[in-house]
Biopython code that builds the backbone (N, CA, C, O; Angstrom):
import numpy as np
from Bio.PDB.StructureBuilder import StructureBuilder

atoms = [
    (1, "UNK", "N", (121.058, 103.198, 72.572)),
    (1, "UNK", "CA", (119.899, 103.017, 73.163)),
    (1, "UNK", "C", (118.946, 102.210, 72.359)),
    (1, "UNK", "O", (118.162, 101.356, 72.775)),
    (2, "UNK", "N", (119.169, 102.680, 70.948)),
    (2, "UNK", "CA", (118.144, 102.024, 69.741)),
    (2, "UNK", "C", (118.687, 100.563, 69.774)),
    (2, "UNK", "O", (117.918, 99.606, 69.686)),
    (3, "UNK", "N", (120.042, 100.418, 69.904)),
    (3, "UNK", "CA", (120.346, 98.759, 70.184)),
    (3, "UNK", "C", (120.237, 97.650, 70.925)),
    (3, "UNK", "O", (120.259, 96.429, 70.768)),
    (4, "UNK", "N", (120.093, 98.562, 71.915)),
    (4, "UNK", "CA", (119.597, 97.886, 73.387)),
    (4, "UNK", "C", (117.897, 97.564, 73.063)),
    (4, "UNK", "O", (117.504, 96.436, 73.360)),
    (5, "UNK", "N", (116.933, 98.507, 72.483)),
    (5, "UNK", "CA", (115.783, 98.526, 72.599)),
    (5, "UNK", "C", (115.370, 97.681, 71.322)),
    (5, "UNK", "O", (114.372, 96.961, 71.338)),
    (6, "UNK", "N", (116.233, 97.815, 70.162)),
    (6, "UNK", "CA", (115.960, 97.167, 68.814)),
    (6, "UNK", "C", (114.893, 98.142, 68.083)),
    (6, "UNK", "O", (113.942, 98.652, 68.676)),
    (7, "UNK", "N", (115.214, 98.346, 66.573)),
    (7, "UNK", "CA", (114.739, 98.971, 66.130)),
    (7, "UNK", "C", (113.823, 98.128, 65.067)),
    (7, "UNK", "O", (114.041, 96.963, 64.735)),
    (8, "UNK", "N", (112.663, 99.023, 64.560)),
    (8, "UNK", "CA", (111.811, 98.919, 63.695)),
    (8, "UNK", "C", (110.637, 98.717, 64.068)),
    (8, "UNK", "O", (110.250, 99.563, 64.875)),
    (9, "UNK", "N", (109.611, 97.624, 63.707)),
    (9, "UNK", "CA", (108.238, 97.342, 64.025)),
    (9, "UNK", "C", (108.158, 97.871, 65.827)),
    (9, "UNK", "O", (107.798, 98.831, 66.508)),
    (10, "UNK", "N", (108.568, 96.944, 65.923)),
    (10, "UNK", "CA", (108.592, 96.213, 67.670)),
    (10, "UNK", "C", (109.445, 97.082, 68.852)),
    (10, "UNK", "O", (109.783, 96.768, 69.993)),
    (11, "UNK", "N", (109.674, 98.545, 67.913)),
    (11, "UNK", "CA", (110.536, 99.226, 68.715)),
    (11, "UNK", "C", (108.985, 100.168, 69.893)),
    (11, "UNK", "O", (108.994, 99.920, 71.098)),
    (12, "UNK", "N", (108.430, 100.646, 69.608)),
    (12, "UNK", "CA", (107.173, 101.044, 70.433)),
    (12, "UNK", "C", (107.163, 100.234, 71.346)),
    (12, "UNK", "O", (107.370, 100.620, 72.496)),
    (13, "UNK", "N", (106.921, 98.918, 71.058)),
    (13, "UNK", "CA", (106.247, 98.187, 72.138)),
    (13, "UNK", "C", (107.654, 97.837, 72.902)),
    (13, "UNK", "O", (107.234, 97.457, 73.995)),
    (14, "UNK", "N", (109.108, 97.745, 72.956)),
    (14, "UNK", "CA", (110.165, 98.192, 73.597)),
    (14, "UNK", "C", (110.075, 99.090, 74.350)),
    (14, "UNK", "O", (110.411, 98.885, 75.517)),
    (15, "UNK", "N", (109.557, 100.493, 73.926)),
    (15, "UNK", "CA", (109.620, 101.575, 74.560)),
    (15, "UNK", "C", (108.662, 101.046, 75.709)),
    (15, "UNK", "O", (109.137, 100.971, 76.842)),
    (16, "UNK", "N", (107.329, 100.669, 75.486)),
    (16, "UNK", "CA", (106.217, 100.524, 76.665)),
    (16, "UNK", "C", (106.884, 99.372, 77.449)),
    (16, "UNK", "O", (107.101, 99.558, 78.647)),
    (17, "UNK", "N", (107.092, 98.660, 77.104)),
    (17, "UNK", "CA", (107.601, 97.554, 78.140)),
    (17, "UNK", "C", (109.117, 98.072, 79.108)),
    (17, "UNK", "O", (109.360, 97.522, 80.182)),
    (18, "UNK", "N", (109.863, 98.976, 78.643)),
    (18, "UNK", "CA", (110.785, 99.618, 79.574)),
    (18, "UNK", "C", (109.955, 100.647, 80.364)),
    (18, "UNK", "O", (110.440, 101.056, 81.419)),
    (19, "UNK", "N", (109.296, 100.901, 80.144)),
    (19, "UNK", "CA", (108.043, 101.920, 80.758)),
    (19, "UNK", "C", (107.811, 101.624, 82.112)),
    (19, "UNK", "O", (107.950, 102.137, 83.223)),
    (20, "UNK", "N", (107.247, 100.202, 81.380)),
    (20, "UNK", "CA", (106.721, 99.501, 82.663)),
    (20, "UNK", "C", (107.364, 98.625, 83.753)),
    (20, "UNK", "O", (106.878, 98.210, 84.806)),
    (21, "UNK", "N", (108.853, 98.417, 83.101)),
    (21, "UNK", "CA", (109.822, 98.474, 84.295)),
    (21, "UNK", "C", (110.240, 98.887, 84.766)),
    (21, "UNK", "O", (111.068, 98.525, 85.602)),
    (22, "UNK", "N", (109.776, 100.213, 84.388)),
    (22, "UNK", "CA", (110.800, 101.585, 85.443)),
    (22, "UNK", "C", (109.125, 101.485, 86.213)),
    (22, "UNK", "O", (109.149, 100.648, 87.116)),
    (23, "UNK", "N", (108.184, 101.932, 86.098)),
    (23, "UNK", "CA", (107.026, 101.955, 87.051)),
    (23, "UNK", "C", (106.912, 100.520, 87.739)),
    (23, "UNK", "O", (106.499, 100.908, 88.832)),
    (24, "UNK", "N", (106.965, 99.546, 87.826)),
    (24, "UNK", "CA", (106.915, 98.867, 88.353)),
    (24, "UNK", "C", (108.373, 99.102, 89.751)),
    (24, "UNK", "O", (108.261, 99.112, 90.976)),
    (25, "UNK", "N", (109.291, 99.219, 89.104)),
    (25, "UNK", "CA", (110.925, 99.557, 90.247)),
    (25, "UNK", "C", (110.032, 100.743, 90.755)),
    (25, "UNK", "O", (109.130, 100.285, 91.456)),
    (26, "UNK", "N", (109.984, 101.793, 90.670)),
    (26, "UNK", "CA", (109.369, 103.110, 91.464)),
    (26, "UNK", "C", (108.319, 102.585, 92.475)),
    (26, "UNK", "O", (108.180, 103.157, 93.556)),
    (27, "UNK", "N", (107.664, 101.626, 92.174)),
    (27, "UNK", "CA", (106.515, 101.057, 93.337)),
    (27, "UNK", "C", (106.985, 100.422, 94.048)),
    (27, "UNK", "O", (106.609, 100.375, 95.219)),
    (28, "UNK", "N", (108.368, 99.435, 93.385)),
    (28, "UNK", "CA", (109.040, 98.694, 94.725)),
    (28, "UNK", "C", (109.508, 99.464, 95.675)),
    (28, "UNK", "O", (109.161, 99.501, 96.855)),
    (29, "UNK", "N", (110.476, 100.207, 95.012)),
    (29, "UNK", "CA", (111.208, 101.644, 95.767)),
    (29, "UNK", "C", (110.397, 102.014, 97.315)),
    (29, "UNK", "O", (110.855, 101.879, 98.449)),
    (30, "UNK", "N", (109.007, 102.533, 96.879)),
    (30, "UNK", "CA", (108.281, 103.238, 97.445)),
    (30, "UNK", "C", (107.759, 102.119, 98.427)),
    (30, "UNK", "O", (107.443, 102.536, 99.541)),
    (31, "UNK", "N", (107.632, 100.916, 98.225)),
    (31, "UNK", "CA", (106.955, 100.038, 99.096)),
    (31, "UNK", "C", (108.180, 100.111, 100.446)),
    (31, "UNK", "O", (107.983, 100.421, 101.621)),
    (32, "UNK", "N", (109.647, 99.642, 99.669)),
    (32, "UNK", "CA", (110.239, 99.357, 100.733)),
    (32, "UNK", "C", (110.877, 100.715, 101.309)),
    (32, "UNK", "O", (111.291, 100.522, 102.452)),
    (33, "UNK", "N", (111.011, 101.580, 101.015)),
    (33, "UNK", "CA", (111.351, 102.812, 101.343)),
    (33, "UNK", "C", (110.382, 102.936, 102.864)),
    (33, "UNK", "O", (110.880, 102.833, 103.985)),
    (34, "UNK", "N", (108.742, 103.206, 102.551)),
    (34, "UNK", "CA", (107.744, 103.079, 103.386)),
    (34, "UNK", "C", (107.578, 101.914, 104.165)),
    (34, "UNK", "O", (106.928, 102.214, 105.166)),
    (35, "UNK", "N", (107.850, 100.825, 104.151)),
    (35, "UNK", "CA", (108.208, 99.469, 105.028)),
    (35, "UNK", "C", (109.500, 99.996, 106.384)),
    (35, "UNK", "O", (109.406, 99.930, 107.610)),
    (36, "UNK", "N", (110.647, 100.507, 105.489)),
    (36, "UNK", "CA", (111.882, 100.804, 106.661)),
    (36, "UNK", "C", (111.309, 101.940, 107.495)),
    (36, "UNK", "O", (111.708, 101.899, 108.658)),
    (37, "UNK", "N", (110.444, 102.989, 107.205)),
    (37, "UNK", "CA", (109.778, 104.356, 107.934)),
    (37, "UNK", "C", (108.728, 103.821, 108.996)),
    (37, "UNK", "O", (108.413, 104.628, 109.871)),
    (38, "UNK", "N", (108.254, 102.797, 109.023)),
    (38, "UNK", "CA", (107.085, 102.013, 110.029)),
    (38, "UNK", "C", (107.777, 101.882, 110.928)),
    (38, "UNK", "O", (108.969, 101.690, 110.689)),
    (39, "UNK", "N", (107.295, 101.934, 112.386)),
    (39, "UNK", "CA", (107.452, 101.069, 113.550)),
    (39, "UNK", "C", (107.439, 99.754, 113.332)),
    (39, "UNK", "O", (106.542, 99.384, 112.575)),
    (40, "UNK", "N", (108.257, 98.801, 113.818)),
    (40, "UNK", "CA", (108.289, 97.250, 113.900)),
    (40, "UNK", "C", (106.678, 97.206, 114.740)),
    (40, "UNK", "O", (105.711, 96.816, 114.086)),
    (41, "UNK", "N", (106.505, 97.599, 116.097)),
    (41, "UNK", "CA", (105.624, 97.839, 116.906)),
    (41, "UNK", "C", (104.427, 97.700, 115.961)),
    (41, "UNK", "O", (103.662, 96.801, 116.312)),
    (42, "UNK", "N", (104.092, 98.316, 114.923)),
    (42, "UNK", "CA", (102.886, 98.802, 114.268)),
    (42, "UNK", "C", (102.669, 97.186, 113.366)),
    (42, "UNK", "O", (101.516, 96.819, 113.139)),
    (43, "UNK", "N", (103.476, 96.592, 113.053)),
    (43, "UNK", "CA", (103.238, 95.404, 112.084)),
    (43, "UNK", "C", (102.679, 94.834, 113.113)),
    (43, "UNK", "O", (101.459, 94.746, 112.977)),
    (44, "UNK", "N", (103.081, 94.416, 114.077)),
    (44, "UNK", "CA", (102.766, 93.406, 115.225)),
    (44, "UNK", "C", (101.061, 93.248, 115.543)),
    (44, "UNK", "O", (100.299, 92.281, 115.563)),
    (45, "UNK", "N", (100.882, 94.839, 115.794)),
    (45, "UNK", "CA", (99.335, 95.249, 116.576)),
    (45, "UNK", "C", (98.683, 95.289, 115.224)),
    (45, "UNK", "O", (97.479, 95.256, 115.481)),
    (46, "UNK", "N", (98.857, 95.352, 113.701)),
    (46, "UNK", "CA", (98.244, 95.189, 112.961)),
    (46, "UNK", "C", (97.184, 93.838, 112.399)),
    (46, "UNK", "O", (96.213, 93.726, 111.650)),
    (47, "UNK", "N", (98.243, 92.709, 113.476)),
    (47, "UNK", "CA", (98.150, 91.437, 113.029)),
    (47, "UNK", "C", (98.821, 90.901, 111.554)),
    (47, "UNK", "O", (98.399, 89.885, 111.002)),
    (48, "UNK", "N", (100.100, 91.857, 110.907)),
    (48, "UNK", "CA", (100.336, 91.230, 109.710)),
    (48, "UNK", "C", (101.638, 91.373, 109.973)),
    (48, "UNK", "O", (102.138, 91.868, 110.983)),
    (49, "UNK", "N", (102.292, 90.824, 108.824)),
    (49, "UNK", "CA", (103.882, 89.795, 109.221)),
    (49, "UNK", "C", (104.629, 90.612, 110.162)),
    (49, "UNK", "O", (104.096, 91.667, 110.507)),
    (50, "UNK", "N", (105.646, 90.347, 110.590)),
    (50, "UNK", "CA", (106.719, 91.028, 110.965)),
    (50, "UNK", "C", (107.425, 92.131, 110.231)),
    (50, "UNK", "O", (107.447, 92.021, 109.005)),
    (51, "UNK", "N", (108.028, 93.218, 110.794)),
    (51, "UNK", "CA", (108.669, 94.126, 109.850)),
    (51, "UNK", "C", (109.916, 93.697, 109.426)),
    (51, "UNK", "O", (110.265, 94.202, 108.359)),
    (52, "UNK", "N", (110.555, 93.060, 109.842)),
    (52, "UNK", "CA", (111.736, 92.333, 109.273)),
    (52, "UNK", "C", (111.095, 91.337, 107.803)),
    (52, "UNK", "O", (111.513, 91.420, 106.649)),
    (53, "UNK", "N", (109.954, 90.409, 108.338)),
    (53, "UNK", "CA", (110.007, 89.552, 106.839)),
    (53, "UNK", "C", (109.396, 90.342, 105.842)),
    (53, "UNK", "O", (109.443, 89.924, 104.685)),
    (54, "UNK", "N", (108.728, 91.608, 106.133)),
    (54, "UNK", "CA", (108.576, 92.741, 104.904)),
    (54, "UNK", "C", (109.599, 93.309, 104.502)),
    (54, "UNK", "O", (109.679, 93.606, 103.309)),
    (55, "UNK", "N", (110.772, 93.642, 105.506)),
    (55, "UNK", "CA", (111.727, 94.193, 105.000)),
    (55, "UNK", "C", (112.610, 93.221, 103.906)),
    (55, "UNK", "O", (113.159, 93.574, 102.863)),
    (56, "UNK", "N", (112.552, 92.083, 104.430)),
    (56, "UNK", "CA", (113.130, 90.796, 103.364)),
    (56, "UNK", "C", (112.745, 91.166, 102.166)),
    (56, "UNK", "O", (113.280, 91.974, 101.406)),
    (57, "UNK", "N", (111.814, 90.554, 102.035)),
    (57, "UNK", "CA", (110.131, 90.582, 101.018)),
    (57, "UNK", "C", (110.310, 91.686, 99.968)),
    (57, "UNK", "O", (110.149, 91.480, 98.765)),
    (58, "UNK", "N", (110.662, 92.907, 100.512)),
    (58, "UNK", "CA", (110.398, 93.722, 99.872)),
    (58, "UNK", "C", (111.799, 94.509, 99.491)),
    (58, "UNK", "O", (111.994, 95.251, 98.529)),
    (59, "UNK", "N", (112.574, 94.180, 100.379)),
    (59, "UNK", "CA", (114.298, 94.593, 99.721)),
    (59, "UNK", "C", (114.945, 93.180, 98.321)),
    (59, "UNK", "O", (115.785, 93.458, 97.465)),
    (60, "UNK", "N", (114.367, 91.960, 98.443)),
    (60, "UNK", "CA", (114.530, 91.363, 97.445)),
    (60, "UNK", "C", (113.606, 91.936, 96.331)),
    (60, "UNK", "O", (114.300, 92.074, 95.324)),
    (61, "UNK", "N", (112.707, 92.208, 96.171)),
    (61, "UNK", "CA", (111.471, 92.499, 95.057)),
    (61, "UNK", "C", (112.325, 93.881, 94.947)),
    (61, "UNK", "O", (112.316, 94.150, 93.746)),
    (62, "UNK", "N", (113.028, 94.841, 95.617)),
    (62, "UNK", "CA", (113.930, 96.188, 95.223)),
    (62, "UNK", "C", (114.773, 95.744, 94.351)),
    (62, "UNK", "O", (114.546, 95.971, 93.162)),
    (63, "UNK", "N", (115.738, 95.137, 94.674)),
    (63, "UNK", "CA", (116.434, 94.291, 94.066)),
    (63, "UNK", "C", (116.150, 93.735, 92.914)),
    (63, "UNK", "O", (117.202, 93.464, 92.335)),
    (64, "UNK", "N", (115.280, 93.454, 92.343)),
    (64, "UNK", "CA", (114.850, 92.260, 91.670)),
    (64, "UNK", "C", (114.701, 93.671, 90.653)),
    (64, "UNK", "O", (115.562, 93.914, 89.808)),
    (65, "UNK", "N", (113.402, 94.624, 90.871)),
    (65, "UNK", "CA", (113.384, 95.881, 90.269)),
    (65, "UNK", "C", (114.600, 96.585, 90.052)),
    (65, "UNK", "O", (114.732, 97.102, 88.943)),
    (66, "UNK", "N", (115.557, 96.718, 90.920)),
    (66, "UNK", "CA", (116.207, 97.097, 90.126)),
    (66, "UNK", "C", (117.172, 96.774, 89.166)),
    (66, "UNK", "O", (117.735, 97.643, 88.499)),
    (67, "UNK", "N", (117.447, 95.319, 89.033)),
    (67, "UNK", "CA", (118.033, 94.785, 88.132)),
    (67, "UNK", "C", (117.170, 95.088, 87.143)),
    (67, "UNK", "O", (117.458, 96.141, 86.574)),
    (68, "UNK", "N", (116.097, 94.468, 86.688)),
    (68, "UNK", "CA", (115.560, 94.774, 85.259)),
    (68, "UNK", "C", (115.302, 95.934, 85.461)),
    (68, "UNK", "O", (114.518, 95.995, 84.515)),
    (69, "UNK", "N", (115.262, 97.245, 86.001)),
    (69, "UNK", "CA", (115.238, 98.610, 85.515)),
    (69, "UNK", "C", (116.866, 99.238, 84.902)),
    (69, "UNK", "O", (117.084, 100.242, 84.224)),
    (70, "UNK", "N", (117.778, 98.267, 85.415)),
    (70, "UNK", "CA", (118.944, 98.709, 84.761)),
    (70, "UNK", "C", (119.415, 97.686, 83.520)),
    (70, "UNK", "O", (120.497, 98.090, 83.095)),
    (71, "UNK", "N", (119.043, 96.710, 82.929)),
    (71, "UNK", "CA", (119.713, 95.725, 82.724)),
    (71, "UNK", "C", (118.364, 95.756, 81.428)),
    (71, "UNK", "O", (118.528, 95.347, 80.278)),
    (72, "UNK", "N", (117.268, 96.253, 81.891)),
    (72, "UNK", "CA", (116.316, 95.962, 80.882)),
    (72, "UNK", "C", (115.550, 94.945, 80.798)),
    (72, "UNK", "O", (114.773, 95.107, 79.858)),
    (73, "UNK", "N", (115.359, 93.770, 81.437)),
    (73, "UNK", "CA", (114.629, 92.764, 81.406)),
    (73, "UNK", "C", (113.155, 92.539, 80.996)),
    (73, "UNK", "O", (112.427, 93.525, 81.110)),
    (74, "UNK", "N", (112.768, 91.740, 80.675)),
    (74, "UNK", "CA", (111.025, 92.019, 80.444)),
    (74, "UNK", "C", (110.274, 91.607, 81.484)),
    (74, "UNK", "O", (110.240, 90.439, 81.872)),
    (75, "UNK", "N", (109.649, 92.534, 81.974)),
    (75, "UNK", "CA", (108.791, 92.930, 82.774)),
    (75, "UNK", "C", (107.382, 91.608, 82.848)),
    (75, "UNK", "O", (106.693, 91.424, 83.851)),
    (76, "UNK", "N", (107.281, 91.069, 81.926)),
    (76, "UNK", "CA", (106.439, 89.921, 82.436)),
    (76, "UNK", "C", (107.797, 88.399, 82.494)),
    (76, "UNK", "O", (107.646, 87.252, 82.074)),
    (77, "UNK", "N", (108.672, 88.846, 82.980)),
    (77, "UNK", "CA", (109.552, 87.766, 83.862)),
    (77, "UNK", "C", (108.667, 87.582, 85.365)),
    (77, "UNK", "O", (108.055, 88.298, 86.157)),
    (78, "UNK", "N", (108.985, 86.330, 85.215)),
    (78, "UNK", "CA", (107.999, 85.621, 86.734)),
    (78, "UNK", "C", (108.450, 86.342, 88.144)),
    (78, "UNK", "O", (107.724, 86.582, 89.110)),
    (79, "UNK", "N", (110.203, 86.688, 87.951)),
    (79, "UNK", "CA", (110.731, 87.063, 89.180)),
    (79, "UNK", "C", (109.893, 88.826, 89.545)),
    (79, "UNK", "O", (109.424, 89.228, 90.610)),
    (80, "UNK", "N", (109.989, 89.622, 88.032)),
    (80, "UNK", "CA", (109.302, 90.962, 87.901)),
    (80, "UNK", "C", (107.978, 90.830, 88.874)),
    (80, "UNK", "O", (107.621, 91.213, 89.989)),
    (81, "UNK", "N", (107.450, 90.029, 87.735)),
    (81, "UNK", "CA", (105.659, 89.736, 88.101)),
    (81, "UNK", "C", (106.048, 89.928, 89.858)),
    (81, "UNK", "O", (106.051, 90.983, 90.491)),
    (82, "UNK", "N", (106.297, 88.823, 90.260)),
    (82, "UNK", "CA", (106.544, 88.261, 91.982)),
    (82, "UNK", "C", (106.876, 89.469, 92.346)),
    (82, "UNK", "O", (105.893, 90.070, 92.779)),
    (83, "UNK", "N", (108.025, 90.207, 92.360)),
    (83, "UNK", "CA", (108.251, 91.128, 93.097)),
    (83, "UNK", "C", (106.977, 92.583, 92.577)),
    (83, "UNK", "O", (106.456, 93.235, 93.482)),
    (84, "UNK", "N", (106.785, 92.763, 91.726)),
    (84, "UNK", "CA", (105.531, 94.158, 91.701)),
    (84, "UNK", "C", (104.633, 93.334, 92.924)),
    (84, "UNK", "O", (104.502, 93.885, 94.017)),
    (85, "UNK", "N", (104.030, 91.994, 92.674)),
    (85, "UNK", "CA", (102.745, 91.809, 93.248)),
    (85, "UNK", "C", (103.192, 91.443, 94.712)),
    (85, "UNK", "O", (102.544, 90.739, 95.487)),
    (86, "UNK", "N", (104.551, 92.109, 94.992)),
    (86, "UNK", "CA", (104.863, 91.743, 96.812)),
    (86, "UNK", "C", (104.733, 93.303, 97.293)),
    (86, "UNK", "O", (104.522, 93.575, 98.475)),
    (87, "UNK", "N", (104.871, 94.278, 96.307)),
    (87, "UNK", "CA", (105.027, 95.607, 96.709)),
    (87, "UNK", "C", (103.834, 95.999, 96.739)),
    (87, "UNK", "O", (103.624, 96.835, 97.618)),
    (88, "UNK", "N", (102.701, 95.634, 95.928)),
    (88, "UNK", "CA", (101.403, 95.957, 95.733)),
    (88, "UNK", "C", (100.585, 95.188, 96.815)),
    (88, "UNK", "O", (99.592, 95.724, 97.307)),
    (89, "UNK", "N", (100.830, 94.423, 97.048)),
    (89, "UNK", "CA", (100.230, 93.829, 98.813)),
    (89, "UNK", "C", (101.113, 94.512, 99.904)),
    (89, "UNK", "O", (100.475, 94.928, 100.872)),
    (90, "UNK", "N", (102.026, 94.642, 99.919)),
    (90, "UNK", "CA", (102.283, 95.677, 100.930)),
    (90, "UNK", "C", (101.315, 97.119, 100.814)),
    (90, "UNK", "O", (100.814, 97.639, 101.811)),
    (91, "UNK", "N", (101.199, 97.503, 99.817)),
    (91, "UNK", "CA", (100.493, 98.903, 99.337)),
    (91, "UNK", "C", (99.573, 98.933, 99.630)),
    (91, "UNK", "O", (99.161, 99.912, 100.254)),
    (92, "UNK", "N", (98.677, 97.746, 99.296)),
    (92, "UNK", "CA", (97.275, 98.051, 99.407)),
    (92, "UNK", "C", (97.276, 97.443, 100.555)),
    (92, "UNK", "O", (97.078, 98.340, 101.375)),
    (93, "UNK", "N", (97.408, 96.203, 101.242)),
    (93, "UNK", "CA", (97.082, 95.778, 102.622)),
    (93, "UNK", "C", (97.830, 96.014, 103.701)),
    (93, "UNK", "O", (97.130, 96.430, 104.624)),
    (94, "UNK", "N", (98.877, 95.928, 103.951)),
    (94, "UNK", "CA", (99.528, 95.867, 105.286)),
    (94, "UNK", "C", (99.522, 97.754, 105.184)),
    (94, "UNK", "O", (98.828, 98.251, 106.071)),
    (95, "UNK", "N", (100.193, 98.771, 104.238)),
    (95, "UNK", "CA", (100.489, 99.809, 105.223)),
    (95, "UNK", "C", (99.377, 100.644, 104.795)),
    (95, "UNK", "O", (99.749, 101.735, 104.363)),
    (96, "UNK", "N", (97.870, 100.412, 104.789)),
    (96, "UNK", "CA", (97.122, 101.409, 105.464)),
    (96, "UNK", "C", (96.663, 100.929, 107.066)),
    (96, "UNK", "O", (96.197, 101.609, 107.980)),
    (97, "UNK", "N", (97.005, 99.444, 106.997)),
    (97, "UNK", "CA", (96.864, 99.184, 108.482)),
    (97, "UNK", "C", (98.097, 99.645, 109.446)),
    (97, "UNK", "O", (97.923, 99.977, 110.618)),
    (98, "UNK", "N", (99.195, 99.625, 108.885)),
    (98, "UNK", "CA", (100.404, 99.824, 109.377)),
    (98, "UNK", "C", (100.582, 101.831, 110.226)),
    (98, "UNK", "O", (101.002, 102.313, 111.278)),
    (99, "UNK", "N", (100.005, 102.296, 109.037)),
    (99, "UNK", "CA", (100.158, 103.582, 108.820)),
    (99, "UNK", "C", (99.656, 103.864, 109.799)),
    (99, "UNK", "O", (100.363, 104.616, 110.470)),
    (100, "UNK", "N", (98.099, 103.448, 110.538)),
    (100, "UNK", "CA", (97.108, 104.275, 111.667)),
    (100, "UNK", "C", (98.191, 104.411, 112.611)),
    (100, "UNK", "O", (98.218, 105.511, 113.164)),
    (101, "UNK", "N", (99.243, 103.458, 113.002)),
    (101, "UNK", "CA", (100.488, 103.516, 114.090)),
    (101, "UNK", "C", (101.131, 104.850, 113.796)),
    (101, "UNK", "O", (101.458, 105.192, 112.660)),
    (102, "UNK", "N", (101.386, 105.987, 115.474)),
    (102, "UNK", "CA", (102.360, 106.456, 115.001)),
    (102, "UNK", "C", (103.490, 106.314, 116.619)),
    (102, "UNK", "O", (103.198, 106.211, 117.810)),
    (103, "UNK", "N", (104.766, 106.375, 115.903)),
    (103, "UNK", "CA", (105.266, 106.859, 116.628)),
    (103, "UNK", "C", (105.657, 105.298, 117.916)),
    (103, "UNK", "O", (106.103, 105.272, 119.064)),
    (104, "UNK", "N", (105.282, 104.407, 117.117)),
    (104, "UNK", "CA", (105.642, 103.175, 118.203)),
    (104, "UNK", "C", (104.319, 102.707, 118.862)),
    (104, "UNK", "O", (104.148, 101.586, 119.343)),
    (105, "UNK", "N", (103.288, 103.831, 118.818)),
    (105, "UNK", "CA", (102.285, 103.768, 119.602)),
    (105, "UNK", "C", (100.943, 103.670, 118.800)),
    (105, "UNK", "O", (100.999, 103.954, 117.604)),
    (106, "UNK", "N", (99.735, 103.293, 119.344)),
    (106, "UNK", "CA", (98.855, 103.015, 118.889)),
    (106, "UNK", "C", (97.978, 104.514, 118.670)),
    (106, "UNK", "O", (98.169, 105.524, 119.348)),
    (107, "UNK", "N", (97.179, 104.405, 117.775)),
    (107, "UNK", "CA", (96.850, 105.759, 117.448)),
    (107, "UNK", "C", (96.218, 106.464, 118.718)),
    (107, "UNK", "O", (95.727, 105.612, 119.458)),
    (108, "UNK", "N", (96.037, 108.094, 119.331)),
    (108, "UNK", "CA", (95.304, 108.109, 120.290)),
    (108, "UNK", "C", (94.191, 108.492, 119.729)),
    (108, "UNK", "O", (93.413, 108.956, 120.562)),
    (109, "UNK", "N", (93.701, 108.489, 118.414)),
    (109, "UNK", "CA", (92.364, 108.657, 118.548)),
    (109, "UNK", "C", (91.269, 107.853, 118.834)),
    (109, "UNK", "O", (91.282, 106.622, 118.821)),
    (110, "UNK", "N", (90.149, 108.696, 119.139)),
    (110, "UNK", "CA", (88.654, 108.254, 119.571)),
    (110, "UNK", "C", (88.007, 107.202, 118.422)),
    (110, "UNK", "O", (88.854, 106.513, 117.851)),
    (111, "UNK", "N", (86.686, 107.010, 118.040)),
    (111, "UNK", "CA", (85.958, 106.886, 117.162)),
    (111, "UNK", "C", (85.396, 108.288, 116.330)),
    (111, "UNK", "O", (84.806, 108.506, 115.271)),
    (112, "UNK", "N", (86.043, 109.236, 117.665)),
    (112, "UNK", "CA", (84.995, 110.725, 116.726)),
    (112, "UNK", "C", (86.204, 111.574, 116.936)),
    (112, "UNK", "O", (86.135, 112.614, 117.591)),
    (113, "UNK", "N", (87.450, 111.095, 116.322)),
    (113, "UNK", "CA", (88.642, 111.912, 116.634)),
    (113, "UNK", "C", (89.570, 112.011, 117.536)),
    (113, "UNK", "O", (89.471, 111.151, 118.411)),
    (114, "UNK", "N", (90.674, 112.938, 117.683)),
    (114, "UNK", "CA", (91.655, 113.150, 118.896)),
    (114, "UNK", "C", (91.138, 113.084, 120.404)),
    (114, "UNK", "O", (90.165, 113.832, 120.493)),
    (115, "UNK", "N", (91.357, 112.615, 121.333)),
    (115, "UNK", "CA", (90.833, 112.801, 122.659)),
    (115, "UNK", "C", (92.411, 112.680, 123.563)),
    (115, "UNK", "O", (92.430, 112.787, 124.789)),
]
sb = StructureBuilder()
sb.init_structure("model")
sb.init_model(0)
sb.init_chain("A")
sb.init_seg("    ")
for serial, (resi, resn, name, xyz) in enumerate(atoms, 1):
    if name == "N":
        sb.init_residue(resn, " ", resi, " ")
    sb.init_atom(name, np.array(xyz, "f"), 0.0, 1.0, " ", f" {name:<3s}", serial, name[0])
structure = sb.get_structure()
């Protein structure tokens, strides 16, 4: 492990970047699994891209993150940054809108609760 991350004065920085890469991979995995579990109709009803497009985007992000986590690529690699940004956009923008729909139909909640 020391040979992979290097030794000397830059070792703490190497461990920090490894932790950053692993954290980004966890976020990308979470986003991909969440998109798999959501119904396809919810994406269209929320006015977002289709589920297939999001699964493609997040699948590529997952593969890039897995490669980075396995081989220790730099977290500032442009592909790693793009993969993390895609997962973050899904989790921050798309997921809250899609989460409102349950079991393929719109929520049965009125403005003051279920009815």
